[in-house]
C-alpha positions as CSV (number, residue, x, y, z in Angstrom):
1,M,79.0,-9.4,-178.9
2,I,80.7,-8.5,-182.5
3,I,78.8,-8.9,-186.1
4,D,80.2,-8.7,-189.0
5,S,77.2,-6.0,-190.9
6,H,79.6,-6.4,-194.2
7,S,81.3,-9.5,-195.4
8,H,80.7,-11.1,-198.8
9,W,80.0,-14.7,-200.1
10,L,79.7,-15.5,-204.0
11,P,78.3,-18.4,-205.8
12,E,80.5,-20.4,-207.8
13,G,78.2,-19.4,-210.8
14,I,78.4,-16.1,-209.9
15,I,82.1,-15.9,-209.8
16,N,82.6,-17.9,-213.1
17,N,80.4,-15.3,-214.9
18,A,82.0,-11.9,-213.5
19,H,84.7,-9.9,-213.6
20,F,87.5,-9.2,-211.4
21,Y,86.8,-11.8,-208.3
22,H,88.5,-15.2,-207.8
23,K,87.6,-18.5,-206.1
24,G,88.8,-17.2,-202.6
25,W,85.5,-15.4,-202.9
26,G,82.9,-18.5,-202.3
27,D,85.3,-19.9,-199.8
28,I,82.9,-20.1,-196.5
29,E,84.9,-22.0,-194.4
30,A,87.7,-19.6,-194.6
31,Q,85.0,-16.7,-193.6
32,L,84.1,-18.8,-190.4
33,K,88.0,-19.3,-189.7
34,M,88.8,-16.0,-189.5
35,M,85.5,-15.3,-187.4
36,D,86.7,-17.9,-184.8
37,E,90.1,-16.1,-185.2
38,A,88.6,-12.6,-185.0
39,G,86.1,-13.0,-182.2
40,I,83.0,-12.7,-184.3
41,D,80.5,-14.1,-183.9
42,K,77.8,-13.7,-186.4
43,A,78.3,-12.0,-190.1
44,V,75.2,-10.4,-192.5
45,L,76.1,-11.5,-195.8
46,S,74.7,-9.4,-198.7
47,Y,75.8,-8.6,-202.4
48,P,79.0,-6.7,-203.2
49,T,77.4,-6.2,-206.3
50,T,78.9,-7.4,-210.3
51,D,79.1,-8.1,-213.7
52,A,77.1,-11.8,-214.3
53,H,74.0,-10.3,-215.0
54,L,75.4,-9.6,-218.8
55,K,76.9,-12.6,-219.0
56,L,74.1,-14.7,-217.1
57,G,71.6,-13.2,-219.6
58,S,69.7,-11.0,-216.2
59,I,70.0,-9.4,-212.8
60,S,66.8,-11.7,-212.0
61,E,69.1,-15.0,-213.0
62,V,71.8,-13.7,-211.1
63,V,69.1,-13.1,-207.5
64,R,68.1,-17.0,-208.4
65,I,71.5,-18.8,-208.0
66,F,72.4,-16.5,-205.2
67,N,69.9,-16.7,-202.7
68,D,69.6,-20.2,-203.4
69,H,73.3,-20.5,-202.6
70,V,73.4,-18.0,-199.8
71,G,69.7,-19.3,-198.4
72,K,71.8,-23.3,-198.0
73,I,74.6,-21.2,-196.1
74,I,72.5,-19.7,-193.6
75,Q,70.7,-23.1,-193.3
76,I,73.6,-25.1,-192.3
77,Y,75.3,-21.8,-190.4
78,P,72.5,-20.5,-188.5
79,D,73.7,-19.0,-185.9
80,R,77.1,-17.8,-187.5
81,F,75.1,-16.0,-190.8
82,I,72.7,-13.8,-191.4
83,G,71.6,-13.5,-195.0
84,A,70.8,-10.0,-196.7
85,A,68.3,-11.2,-200.5
86,I,69.4,-9.1,-203.4
87,L,66.2,-8.6,-205.8
88,P,65.3,-9.1,-209.3
89,I,64.8,-5.4,-210.3
90,D,65.3,-6.2,-213.8
91,H,61.3,-7.8,-213.5
92,Q,59.6,-5.6,-211.7
93,P,56.7,-7.6,-210.5
94,D,58.6,-10.9,-209.2
95,M,60.3,-8.1,-206.7
96,L,57.9,-8.9,-204.0
97,K,57.6,-12.6,-204.8
98,E,61.5,-12.8,-204.2
99,L,61.3,-10.8,-200.9
100,K,58.7,-13.2,-199.7
101,R,60.4,-16.4,-201.1
102,A,63.8,-15.1,-199.0
103,T,62.2,-14.3,-195.7
104,E,59.7,-16.9,-195.9
105,E,61.8,-19.8,-197.4
106,L,64.7,-19.8,-197.3
107,G,65.1,-17.9,-193.9
108,F,66.6,-14.5,-195.0
109,K,66.4,-11.4,-192.7
110,A,67.3,-8.7,-194.9
111,V,67.8,-7.2,-197.9
112,S,70.7,-6.1,-200.2
113,L,70.6,-3.3,-202.7
114,A,73.7,-1.5,-205.6
115,T,72.8,2.4,-204.9
116,S,72.2,2.5,-208.7
117,Y,70.8,0.2,-211.6
118,A,72.4,1.5,-215.1
119,G,71.5,4.8,-213.0
120,I,68.4,4.6,-211.2
121,Y,68.8,5.3,-208.1
122,L,66.7,3.7,-205.1
123,D,64.4,6.7,-204.8
124,D,62.5,5.0,-207.9
125,A,59.4,4.5,-207.6
126,R,60.0,0.5,-208.3
127,F,61.3,0.6,-204.8
128,L,59.2,1.9,-202.8
129,E,56.3,-1.1,-202.3
130,V,60.2,-3.0,-200.8
131,Y,60.5,0.0,-199.0
132,K,56.8,-0.5,-197.2
133,I,57.4,-4.3,-196.7
134,A,60.4,-3.3,-194.9
135,Q,59.2,-1.2,-192.7
136,S,56.5,-3.6,-191.5
137,Q,58.8,-6.2,-191.6
138,N,61.3,-4.8,-189.5
139,L,64.2,-6.1,-192.4
140,P,67.3,-4.0,-193.1
141,I,68.5,-2.8,-196.0
142,F,72.0,-3.2,-197.0
143,V,73.3,-1.1,-199.6
144,H,76.3,-1.6,-201.4
145,S,78.1,0.7,-203.8
146,Q,77.5,0.3,-207.7
147,I,80.7,-1.0,-208.8
148,V,79.0,-1.2,-212.8
149,K,79.4,2.4,-214.4
150,P,78.8,4.4,-210.8
151,I,78.6,8.0,-211.7
152,G,81.1,9.4,-213.0
153,S,81.9,6.0,-215.2
154,E,80.7,8.0,-218.5
155,R,83.6,10.2,-218.0
156,V,87.0,8.4,-216.1
157,E,87.1,4.5,-216.0
158,D,90.2,3.9,-214.3
159,P,91.5,0.7,-211.9
160,L,92.1,3.0,-209.3
161,L,89.8,6.3,-209.2
162,T,86.5,4.1,-209.8
163,P,86.7,2.4,-206.6
164,V,88.2,5.1,-204.8
165,I,86.3,7.6,-205.6
166,E,82.9,7.1,-208.2
167,Y,81.9,3.9,-205.6
168,V,81.7,6.1,-203.1
169,F,80.6,9.2,-204.7
170,D,77.7,6.7,-206.4
171,T,76.4,6.0,-202.2
172,T,76.9,9.7,-201.7
173,M,74.7,10.5,-204.3
174,C,72.1,8.1,-203.4
175,I,71.7,9.0,-200.1
176,G,70.5,12.2,-201.5
177,K,68.6,11.4,-203.8
178,L,66.3,9.1,-200.9
179,L,66.7,12.9,-199.1
180,M,65.2,14.8,-202.1
181,A,62.6,12.4,-202.6
182,D,61.6,12.5,-199.2
183,I,62.6,9.2,-198.3
184,L,64.2,9.3,-195.4
185,R,61.5,11.2,-194.0
186,D,58.6,9.1,-195.1
187,Y,59.8,5.6,-194.4
188,K,60.5,4.6,-191.0
189,V,63.4,1.8,-193.1
190,K,67.1,0.6,-191.5
191,F,69.0,1.5,-194.6
192,I,72.9,0.5,-193.8
193,F,75.3,2.0,-196.3
194,G,78.5,0.7,-196.7
195,Y,81.7,3.0,-196.3
196,F,80.4,5.2,-193.5
197,G,77.2,6.8,-196.8
198,G,80.2,7.7,-198.6
199,V,81.6,11.1,-198.0
200,T,78.2,12.3,-196.3
201,P,79.2,12.5,-192.8
202,F,81.4,15.7,-193.9
203,L,78.6,17.6,-196.6
204,A,75.9,17.7,-193.6
205,N,76.9,21.1,-192.3
206,R,77.0,22.2,-196.9
207,F,74.4,20.4,-197.2
208,D,71.9,22.7,-194.7
209,A,74.0,26.0,-195.2
210,T,72.9,25.4,-199.4
211,Y,69.7,24.4,-198.3
212,Q,69.1,27.4,-196.1
213,M,70.5,29.9,-199.1
214,L,68.1,28.2,-201.4
215,R,65.1,28.0,-199.2
216,G,65.5,32.1,-198.7
217,M,65.5,31.9,-202.6
218,N,62.2,29.7,-203.3
219,F,65.0,27.7,-205.6
220,V,64.1,24.1,-203.4
221,K,61.3,22.8,-202.4
222,D,61.0,23.1,-198.6
223,L,61.9,19.4,-196.3
224,G,60.0,20.4,-193.9
225,A,63.3,20.5,-192.0
226,N,67.7,20.7,-192.1
227,P,68.4,18.4,-194.5
228,S,70.6,16.9,-191.9
229,E,67.9,16.3,-189.7
230,Y,66.6,13.1,-192.1
231,L,70.3,12.5,-192.7
232,K,70.2,11.5,-189.4
233,N,68.3,8.6,-190.0
234,I,70.2,5.9,-191.8
235,Y,72.9,4.0,-190.9
236,V,76.7,3.1,-191.8
237,D,79.0,0.6,-191.4
238,T,82.8,0.6,-191.2
239,S,83.6,-1.5,-194.3
240,G,87.3,-2.6,-192.4
241,D,88.3,1.7,-192.4
242,K,90.2,2.3,-189.3
243,T,91.0,6.3,-190.3
244,Q,90.1,8.1,-187.1
245,A,88.2,11.0,-189.6
246,N,86.0,8.9,-190.9
247,F,85.1,7.4,-187.9
248,S,84.4,10.9,-186.1
249,A,82.5,12.6,-188.9
250,A,79.9,9.8,-188.8
251,L,80.2,10.2,-184.9
252,E,79.3,13.6,-185.0
253,L,76.1,13.8,-187.5
254,L,74.9,10.0,-186.5
255,G,76.1,9.2,-183.4
256,P,77.7,5.5,-182.2
257,K,73.8,3.8,-182.2
258,H,73.6,4.3,-186.7
259,I,77.1,3.1,-186.8
260,L,77.7,-0.3,-187.4
261,W,80.9,-2.0,-187.6
262,G,81.7,-4.2,-190.7
263,S,85.1,-6.1,-192.2
264,D,84.3,-6.0,-195.7
265,W,85.8,-9.5,-196.3
266,P,87.0,-11.0,-198.3
267,A,88.0,-7.3,-199.8
268,K,89.3,-6.5,-196.2
269,K,92.0,-9.2,-194.7
270,D,93.4,-7.2,-192.0
271,I,90.1,-7.4,-189.2
272,A,91.5,-7.2,-185.9
273,T,93.2,-3.4,-187.0
274,G,89.4,-2.6,-187.8
275,I,87.8,-4.2,-184.8
276,Q,91.1,-2.6,-182.4
277,A,89.8,1.3,-184.4
278,V,86.4,1.2,-182.7
279,K,88.0,0.2,-179.6
280,N,90.9,3.3,-179.9
281,L,87.9,5.3,-179.6
282,A,87.1,8.2,-177.4
283,I,83.9,7.1,-176.8
284,S,82.2,5.0,-173.9
285,D,82.5,1.3,-173.8
286,A,79.1,0.7,-174.0
287,D,79.1,2.9,-177.6
288,K,82.2,0.9,-178.9
289,N,80.2,-2.0,-178.2
290,N,77.6,-1.2,-179.3
291,I,79.4,0.1,-183.3
292,L,80.8,-4.3,-182.8
293,G,78.0,-5.3,-182.4
294,G,74.9,-4.5,-180.3
295,N,73.4,-2.2,-182.6
296,L,73.0,-4.3,-185.8
297,A,71.8,-7.1,-183.3
298,S,68.9,-4.3,-181.9
299,I,68.2,-3.7,-185.8
300,L,67.3,-7.0,-186.4
301,A,66.3,-8.1,-182.7
302,L,68.4,-10.9,-182.6
């Protein structure tokens, strides 16, 4: 079984109020055709983050539009799509209500969060109750890089540098903040980060070496273990990448059970090459199959 852990679909009401996105992001029939041709059994539909809330007036309105429309898709195609619900983080009292509505009424089986919201990362206290519910109900949390004012954008705004560098480092900082807030240690939440978790796999040894040095000076709090021990708790998806170096770094830190194949459809269209990159890895066939779908099937208890 192949399960796409990273794909997107957007309703017209969001596409028409956001920059960058076009009608191809709302073509579910094209996605189904692609899935059939590539041999993909199921796909997670998560939110890529947009700036639609600026025109629509609130994140809450975006949440209503997205969750209602994706809810209809997963009702029409229950065997093909898995919904990851977004939450009204701009109105904290409604976050748990919407999570309950999305999972109990609309059929969502996961949560979709951005790495940050106007500089607020996922270590913020407003998310803790969500994590408790996600932990108790076995709801994975798919985390996509924030595209609206990610880290560094206050100094550099560039059509190439922002998505290539700043999106990746917003993801990396998000993971670091969860580490330092002890959330990766204390919560048994299955966080799934896009794009191999930013550059986190490449920084694991630096995390440990720097932490040990600073602990010797009593300059950083006691985490209870080396940072890499908690970083190993995260999951990452491949986001359509086929670079062997990225796979190697992720395998070294996380092992094959914490890596999920994802296409990043419709942003990326070369689906077959992304799948083949997994098949070309120097790991067992069982591990390849788990990356392609078994790991996510286990997470979702499919």
